[in-house]
Short mmCIF file of the C-alpha atoms (twelve columns), coordinates in Angstrom:
data_MODEL
# 
_entry.id   MODEL 
# 
loop_
_atom_site.group_PDB 
_atom_site.id 
_atom_site.type_symbol 
_atom_site.label_atom_id 
_atom_site.label_alt_id 
_atom_site.label_comp_id 
_atom_site.label_asym_id 
_atom_site.label_seq_id 
_atom_site.Cartn_x 
_atom_site.Cartn_y 
_atom_site.Cartn_z 
_atom_site.pdbx_PDB_model_num 
ATOM 1   C CA . MET A 1   -8.794  -6.027  -2.422  1 
ATOM 2   C CA . ARG A 2   -5.914  -3.693  -1.580  1 
ATOM 3   C CA . LYS A 3   -5.599  -0.443  -3.507  1 
ATOM 4   C CA . LYS A 4   -2.604  -0.039  -5.780  1 
ATOM 5   C CA . ILE A 5   -1.180  3.464   -5.320  1 
ATOM 6   C CA . VAL A 6   1.649   5.466   -6.854  1 
ATOM 7   C CA . ALA A 7   2.229   8.759   -5.031  1 
ATOM 8   C CA . GLY A 8   4.594   11.529  -6.086  1 
ATOM 9   C CA . ASN A 9   6.104   13.620  -3.294  1 
ATOM 10  C CA . TRP A 10  7.326   16.805  -4.966  1 
ATOM 11  C CA . LYS A 11  9.029   18.055  -1.766  1 
ATOM 12  C CA . MET A 12  10.233  21.688  -1.974  1 
ATOM 13  C CA . ASN A 13  10.248  21.793  -5.758  1 
ATOM 14  C CA . ASN A 14  8.233   23.534  -8.499  1 
ATOM 15  C CA . ASP A 15  6.832   27.056  -8.455  1 
ATOM 16  C CA . ILE A 16  3.244   27.683  -9.582  1 
ATOM 17  C CA . ASN A 17  4.126   27.755  -13.289 1 
ATOM 18  C CA . GLN A 18  6.164   24.553  -13.068 1 
ATOM 19  C CA . THR A 19  3.321   22.948  -11.124 1 
ATOM 20  C CA . GLU A 20  0.801   23.773  -13.845 1 
ATOM 21  C CA . THR A 21  3.141   22.519  -16.567 1 
ATOM 22  C CA . LEU A 22  3.843   19.228  -14.800 1 
ATOM 23  C CA . ILE A 23  0.166   18.559  -14.123 1 
ATOM 24  C CA . ASP A 24  -0.679  19.357  -17.757 1 
ATOM 25  C CA . GLU A 25  1.962   16.855  -18.866 1 
ATOM 26  C CA . LEU A 26  0.656   14.202  -16.492 1 
ATOM 27  C CA . LEU A 27  -2.909  14.664  -17.673 1 
ATOM 28  C CA . ALA A 28  -1.881  14.590  -21.326 1 
ATOM 29  C CA . LYS A 29  0.280   11.491  -21.053 1 
ATOM 30  C CA . LYS A 30  -1.166  9.398   -18.238 1 
ATOM 31  C CA . PRO A 31  -2.397  5.928   -19.170 1 
ATOM 32  C CA . GLU A 32  -6.114  5.881   -19.913 1 
ATOM 33  C CA . PHE A 33  -6.510  2.690   -17.934 1 
ATOM 34  C CA . THR A 34  -4.416  1.804   -14.906 1 
ATOM 35  C CA . SER A 35  -5.164  -0.136  -11.757 1 
ATOM 36  C CA . ALA A 36  -3.185  2.401   -9.732  1 
ATOM 37  C CA . LYS A 37  -4.527  5.379   -7.848  1 
ATOM 38  C CA . ILE A 38  -2.270  8.327   -8.713  1 
ATOM 39  C CA . VAL A 39  -1.402  10.844  -5.983  1 
ATOM 40  C CA . ILE A 40  0.667   14.023  -6.263  1 
ATOM 41  C CA . ALA A 41  1.882   16.123  -3.321  1 
ATOM 42  C CA . PRO A 42  2.954   19.636  -4.374  1 
ATOM 43  C CA . PRO A 43  4.173   22.267  -1.885  1 
ATOM 44  C CA . PHE A 44  1.491   24.001  0.202   1 
ATOM 45  C CA . VAL A 45  1.406   27.205  -1.896  1 
ATOM 46  C CA . ASN A 46  0.529   25.227  -5.031  1 
ATOM 47  C CA . LEU A 47  -2.160  22.950  -3.603  1 
ATOM 48  C CA . THR A 48  -5.132  25.093  -4.610  1 
ATOM 49  C CA . LYS A 49  -4.008  25.276  -8.221  1 
ATOM 50  C CA . ALA A 50  -3.259  21.549  -8.248  1 
ATOM 51  C CA . VAL A 51  -6.757  20.762  -6.971  1 
ATOM 52  C CA . GLU A 52  -8.279  23.011  -9.630  1 
ATOM 53  C CA . LYS A 53  -6.294  21.448  -12.476 1 
ATOM 54  C CA . THR A 54  -6.952  17.850  -11.425 1 
ATOM 55  C CA . HIS A 55  -10.670 18.326  -10.747 1 
ATOM 56  C CA . GLY A 56  -12.668 15.617  -12.469 1 
ATOM 57  C CA . THR A 57  -9.603  13.424  -13.102 1 
ATOM 58  C CA . ASN A 58  -8.328  10.351  -11.261 1 
ATOM 59  C CA . ILE A 59  -5.342  12.223  -9.828  1 
ATOM 60  C CA . ILE A 60  -5.547  12.827  -6.074  1 
ATOM 61  C CA . VAL A 61  -3.805  15.851  -4.531  1 
ATOM 62  C CA . ALA A 62  -2.132  15.383  -1.136  1 
ATOM 63  C CA . ALA A 63  -0.386  17.711  1.294   1 
ATOM 64  C CA . GLN A 64  3.172   16.950  2.365   1 
ATOM 65  C CA . ASN A 65  2.532   17.640  6.059   1 
ATOM 66  C CA . MET A 66  0.164   19.335  8.534   1 
ATOM 67  C CA . HIS A 67  0.189   20.564  12.123  1 
ATOM 68  C CA . GLN A 68  -1.360  18.528  14.897  1 
ATOM 69  C CA . ALA A 69  -3.366  21.471  16.305  1 
ATOM 70  C CA . GLU A 70  -6.579  22.599  14.661  1 
ATOM 71  C CA . SER A 71  -5.642  26.281  15.007  1 
ATOM 72  C CA . GLY A 72  -3.491  28.561  17.139  1 
ATOM 73  C CA . ALA A 73  -0.303  30.569  17.413  1 
ATOM 74  C CA . TYR A 74  1.856   28.354  15.226  1 
ATOM 75  C CA . THR A 75  3.495   30.708  12.773  1 
ATOM 76  C CA . GLY A 76  4.208   29.153  9.420   1 
ATOM 77  C CA . GLU A 77  2.129   26.039  9.996   1 
ATOM 78  C CA . VAL A 78  -0.883  24.634  8.132   1 
ATOM 79  C CA . SER A 79  -3.922  23.069  9.792   1 
ATOM 80  C CA . VAL A 80  -6.188  20.209  8.832   1 
ATOM 81  C CA . ASN A 81  -9.135  22.568  8.301   1 
ATOM 82  C CA . MET A 82  -7.070  24.731  5.952   1 
ATOM 83  C CA . LEU A 83  -6.396  21.647  3.830   1 
ATOM 84  C CA . LYS A 84  -10.006 20.508  3.841   1 
ATOM 85  C CA . ALA A 85  -11.193 23.996  2.860   1 
ATOM 86  C CA . ILE A 86  -9.274  23.739  -0.403  1 
ATOM 87  C CA . LYS A 87  -10.467 20.140  -0.940  1 
ATOM 88  C CA . VAL A 88  -7.216  18.423  -0.010  1 
ATOM 89  C CA . ASN A 89  -8.232  15.235  1.779   1 
ATOM 90  C CA . THR A 90  -4.964  13.306  1.848   1 
ATOM 91  C CA . VAL A 91  -1.806  14.085  3.816   1 
ATOM 92  C CA . ILE A 92  1.677   12.579  4.035   1 
ATOM 93  C CA . LEU A 93  2.871   12.266  7.637   1 
ATOM 94  C CA . GLY A 94  6.166   11.083  9.095   1 
ATOM 95  C CA . HIS A 95  8.374   11.435  6.031   1 
ATOM 96  C CA . SER A 96  11.998  10.724  6.915   1 
ATOM 97  C CA . GLU A 97  12.975  14.303  6.102   1 
ATOM 98  C CA . ARG A 98  10.391  15.614  8.577   1 
ATOM 99  C CA . ARG A 99  11.749  13.228  11.177  1 
ATOM 100 C CA . ALA A 100 15.423  14.010  10.486  1 
ATOM 101 C CA . TYR A 101 15.422  17.739  9.696   1 
ATOM 102 C CA . PHE A 102 12.515  18.939  11.829  1 
ATOM 103 C CA . GLY A 103 12.738  16.583  14.766  1 
ATOM 104 C CA . GLU A 104 9.334   14.968  14.352  1 
ATOM 105 C CA . THR A 105 9.035   12.120  16.847  1 
ATOM 106 C CA . ASN A 106 6.773   9.104   16.944  1 
ATOM 107 C CA . GLU A 107 4.847   10.776  19.773  1 
ATOM 108 C CA . LEU A 108 4.266   13.938  17.730  1 
ATOM 109 C CA . LEU A 109 3.270   11.942  14.685  1 
ATOM 110 C CA . ALA A 110 0.704   10.018  16.731  1 
ATOM 111 C CA . LYS A 111 -0.970  13.369  17.477  1 
ATOM 112 C CA . LYS A 112 -0.878  14.394  13.818  1 
ATOM 113 C CA . VAL A 113 -2.388  11.064  12.805  1 
ATOM 114 C CA . ASP A 114 -5.182  11.516  15.347  1 
ATOM 115 C CA . THR A 115 -6.019  14.992  14.069  1 
ATOM 116 C CA . ALA A 116 -6.011  13.907  10.433  1 
ATOM 117 C CA . LEU A 117 -8.204  10.865  11.038  1 
ATOM 118 C CA . GLN A 118 -10.627 12.770  13.256  1 
ATOM 119 C CA . HIS A 119 -11.231 15.041  10.265  1 
ATOM 120 C CA . ASN A 120 -11.579 12.160  7.798   1 
ATOM 121 C CA . LEU A 121 -8.326  12.698  5.930   1 
ATOM 122 C CA . THR A 122 -6.501  9.809   4.355   1 
ATOM 123 C CA . VAL A 123 -3.048  9.471   5.923   1 
ATOM 124 C CA . ILE A 124 0.003   8.233   4.038   1 
ATOM 125 C CA . PHE A 125 2.152   7.286   7.030   1 
ATOM 126 C CA . CYS A 126 5.892   7.078   6.367   1 
ATOM 127 C CA . PHE A 127 8.501   5.170   8.344   1 
ATOM 128 C CA . GLY A 128 11.790  3.359   7.806   1 
ATOM 129 C CA . GLU A 129 15.269  2.692   9.087   1 
ATOM 130 C CA . GLU A 130 18.589  4.509   8.741   1 
ATOM 131 C CA . LEU A 131 21.631  2.828   7.165   1 
ATOM 132 C CA . ALA A 132 23.172  2.135   10.589  1 
ATOM 133 C CA . ASP A 133 20.010  0.310   11.638  1 
ATOM 134 C CA . ARG A 134 20.110  -1.857  8.535   1 
ATOM 135 C CA . GLN A 135 23.800  -2.622  8.930   1 
ATOM 136 C CA . SER A 136 23.379  -3.561  12.596  1 
ATOM 137 C CA . GLY A 137 20.407  -5.788  11.872  1 
ATOM 138 C CA . ASN A 138 18.142  -3.524  13.912  1 
ATOM 139 C CA . HIS A 139 15.904  -2.511  11.026  1 
ATOM 140 C CA . PHE A 140 12.905  -4.643  11.971  1 
ATOM 141 C CA . ALA A 141 12.939  -3.323  15.547  1 
ATOM 142 C CA . VAL A 142 13.128  0.293   14.357  1 
ATOM 143 C CA . VAL A 143 10.210  -0.127  11.979  1 
ATOM 144 C CA . GLU A 144 8.142   -1.903  14.625  1 
ATOM 145 C CA . SER A 145 8.809   0.908   17.116  1 
ATOM 146 C CA . GLN A 146 7.810   3.601   14.611  1 
ATOM 147 C CA . LEU A 147 4.543   1.818   13.882  1 
ATOM 148 C CA . ARG A 148 3.687   0.971   17.490  1 
ATOM 149 C CA . GLU A 149 4.387   4.462   18.806  1 
ATOM 150 C CA . GLY A 150 3.076   6.477   15.873  1 
ATOM 151 C CA . LEU A 151 0.144   4.501   14.531  1 
ATOM 152 C CA . PHE A 152 -0.932  1.393   16.411  1 
ATOM 153 C CA . HIS A 153 -3.017  3.356   18.920  1 
ATOM 154 C CA . ILE A 154 -5.744  4.115   16.366  1 
ATOM 155 C CA . ALA A 155 -9.066  2.270   16.314  1 
ATOM 156 C CA . GLN A 156 -9.451  -0.691  13.994  1 
ATOM 157 C CA . GLY A 157 -12.133 1.121   12.007  1 
ATOM 158 C CA . GLN A 158 -9.720  3.971   11.230  1 
ATOM 159 C CA . TRP A 159 -7.290  1.770   9.337   1 
ATOM 160 C CA . SER A 160 -9.349  2.090   6.157   1 
ATOM 161 C CA . SER A 161 -8.061  5.696   5.986   1 
ATOM 162 C CA . VAL A 162 -4.395  4.729   6.371   1 
ATOM 163 C CA . VAL A 163 -1.835  3.955   3.685   1 
ATOM 164 C CA . LEU A 164 1.623   2.867   4.823   1 
ATOM 165 C CA . ALA A 165 4.823   3.936   3.091   1 
ATOM 166 C CA . TYR A 166 7.978   2.048   4.021   1 
ATOM 167 C CA . GLU A 167 11.005  4.133   3.107   1 
ATOM 168 C CA . PRO A 168 14.462  2.810   3.939   1 
ATOM 169 C CA . VAL A 169 16.216  6.121   4.613   1 
ATOM 170 C CA . TRP A 170 19.468  4.834   3.156   1 
ATOM 171 C CA . ALA A 171 17.739  4.440   -0.212  1 
ATOM 172 C CA . ILE A 172 16.151  7.900   -0.512  1 
ATOM 173 C CA . GLY A 173 17.821  10.207  -2.985  1 
ATOM 174 C CA . THR A 174 21.028  8.187   -2.783  1 
ATOM 175 C CA . GLY A 175 20.625  6.123   -5.918  1 
ATOM 176 C CA . GLU A 176 20.664  3.064   -3.673  1 
ATOM 177 C CA . THR A 177 17.552  0.926   -3.727  1 
ATOM 178 C CA . ALA A 178 16.487  -1.928  -1.533  1 
ATOM 179 C CA . SER A 179 16.387  -5.048  -3.658  1 
ATOM 180 C CA . PRO A 180 12.891  -6.283  -4.521  1 
ATOM 181 C CA . GLU A 181 13.572  -9.139  -2.115  1 
ATOM 182 C CA . GLN A 182 14.510  -6.743  0.706   1 
ATOM 183 C CA . ALA A 183 11.398  -4.656  0.048   1 
ATOM 184 C CA . GLN A 184 9.192   -7.747  0.073   1 
ATOM 185 C CA . GLU A 185 10.808  -9.037  3.271   1 
ATOM 186 C CA . MET A 186 10.064  -5.797  5.127   1 
ATOM 187 C CA . HIS A 187 6.578   -5.402  3.690   1 
ATOM 188 C CA . ALA A 188 5.701   -8.966  4.713   1 
ATOM 189 C CA . PHE A 189 7.042   -8.221  8.208   1 
ATOM 190 C CA . ILE A 190 4.870   -5.077  8.398   1 
ATOM 191 C CA . ARG A 191 1.759   -6.919  7.217   1 
ATOM 192 C CA . ASN A 192 2.332   -9.673  9.767   1 
ATOM 193 C CA . LEU A 193 2.805   -7.028  12.478  1 
ATOM 194 C CA . ILE A 194 -0.581  -5.524  11.623  1 
ATOM 195 C CA . ALA A 195 -2.197  -8.958  11.617  1 
ATOM 196 C CA . GLU A 196 -0.824  -9.685  15.092  1 
ATOM 197 C CA . ASN A 197 -1.660  -6.286  16.597  1 
ATOM 198 C CA . VAL A 198 -4.807  -5.186  14.761  1 
ATOM 199 C CA . SER A 199 -6.440  -7.930  12.721  1 
ATOM 200 C CA . THR A 200 -5.809  -10.234 9.784   1 
ATOM 201 C CA . SER A 201 -8.463  -8.489  7.703   1 
ATOM 202 C CA . VAL A 202 -6.907  -5.060  8.282   1 
ATOM 203 C CA . ALA A 203 -3.488  -6.471  7.403   1 
ATOM 204 C CA . GLU A 204 -4.815  -7.842  4.133   1 
ATOM 205 C CA . GLU A 205 -6.645  -4.630  3.227   1 
ATOM 206 C CA . THR A 206 -3.909  -2.085  4.091   1 
ATOM 207 C CA . SER A 207 -1.838  -0.808  1.175   1 
ATOM 208 C CA . ILE A 208 1.897   -0.710  1.863   1 
ATOM 209 C CA . LEU A 209 3.945   1.428   -0.514  1 
ATOM 210 C CA . TYR A 210 7.692   1.257   -1.037  1 
ATOM 211 C CA . GLY A 211 9.632   4.533   -1.118  1 
ATOM 212 C CA . GLY A 212 13.304  4.614   -1.969  1 
ATOM 213 C CA . SER A 213 14.763  5.477   -5.368  1 
ATOM 214 C CA . VAL A 214 12.071  3.777   -7.430  1 
ATOM 215 C CA . LYS A 215 12.787  4.346   -11.113 1 
ATOM 216 C CA . PRO A 216 11.146  3.384   -14.411 1 
ATOM 217 C CA . ASP A 217 13.593  0.512   -14.854 1 
ATOM 218 C CA . ASN A 218 13.005  -1.130  -11.469 1 
ATOM 219 C CA . ALA A 219 9.372   -0.251  -10.706 1 
ATOM 220 C CA . ALA A 220 7.746   -3.314  -12.253 1 
ATOM 221 C CA . GLU A 221 10.028  -5.724  -10.415 1 
ATOM 222 C CA . ILE A 222 9.501   -4.017  -7.056  1 
ATOM 223 C CA . PHE A 223 5.747   -3.610  -7.544  1 
ATOM 224 C CA . GLY A 224 5.508   -7.243  -8.614  1 
ATOM 225 C CA . LYS A 225 6.254   -8.478  -5.114  1 
ATOM 226 C CA . PRO A 226 3.130   -9.770  -3.338  1 
ATOM 227 C CA . ASP A 227 3.202   -7.376  -0.381  1 
ATOM 228 C CA . VAL A 228 4.283   -4.235  -2.282  1 
ATOM 229 C CA . ASP A 229 1.213   -2.256  -3.276  1 
ATOM 230 C CA . GLY A 230 2.854   0.673   -5.056  1 
ATOM 231 C CA . GLY A 231 5.343   3.423   -4.353  1 
ATOM 232 C CA . LEU A 232 5.988   6.790   -2.775  1 
ATOM 233 C CA . ILE A 233 8.148   8.466   -5.394  1 
ATOM 234 C CA . GLY A 234 10.445  11.437  -4.832  1 
ATOM 235 C CA . GLY A 235 12.742  12.812  -7.531  1 
ATOM 236 C CA . ALA A 236 11.322  10.737  -10.360 1 
ATOM 237 C CA . SER A 237 7.855   12.225  -9.761  1 
ATOM 238 C CA . LEU A 238 9.130   15.617  -10.946 1 
ATOM 239 C CA . LYS A 239 9.411   14.339  -14.529 1 
ATOM 240 C CA . ALA A 240 6.102   13.391  -16.089 1 
ATOM 241 C CA . ASN A 241 7.515   10.692  -18.353 1 
ATOM 242 C CA . ASP A 242 9.486   9.002   -15.568 1 
ATOM 243 C CA . PHE A 243 6.596   9.146   -13.117 1 
ATOM 244 C CA . LEU A 244 4.119   7.708   -15.590 1 
ATOM 245 C CA . GLU A 245 6.519   4.923   -16.568 1 
ATOM 246 C CA . ILE A 246 6.655   4.053   -12.870 1 
ATOM 247 C CA . VAL A 247 2.848   4.096   -12.720 1 
ATOM 248 C CA . LYS A 248 2.790   1.646   -15.628 1 
ATOM 249 C CA . GLY A 249 4.967   -0.678  -13.545 1 
ATOM 250 C CA . ILE A 250 1.907   -1.476  -11.423 1 
ATOM 251 C CA . ASP A 251 0.275   -3.238  -14.348 1 
ATOM 252 C CA . ALA A 252 3.390   -4.849  -15.826 1 
# 
């Protein structure tokens, strides 16, 4: 049975005090019973504190990125072993902002995926089309290319450590949201792609999250689609009440 997951990507927000406050609020208010795995991804400098505060809870702490090399002269970067040393075992790779602002290519991301999986990290692999791709009808081809070049080289046995996050770039931070029907259409396409290129069992077991302006008032409808297994949440994850209302959408 596929895991239901709601992940909050905090991006470059929250200092250490704000991080502690937000985690305290999440722990105080989170539903006692939920079918969803809850993930939060604070900035690098706050990961250690986040791990400490969530120890013994069902909240998983993830990193927002990592370098493909295990060590070396890469000023300002963070390695897989640095993450593991502070008990961070999940990493987001390929977010649209990393692709757009920092020039991360499918080829580079393939190397990052390899490094993460070789060290037994869970990878939340992000991908999705720009507005121009959607308008031109090229969105399926773009998504297929991102998956083939960035992810489909891994061994079948490694897929159990992969979570997919489809994020239509035109719906991130814009207030625009893919309709539940559009999300389902793309998620079904992705699952079929995995079935054809990996295996039917892997396709059925891989969680595919939707990321793109998910809010408390649309979460249940989006999550209710058969191939949508949760969400990668941006801005709304910075407010405990909003994020937890979205989490509740999994069970609605």
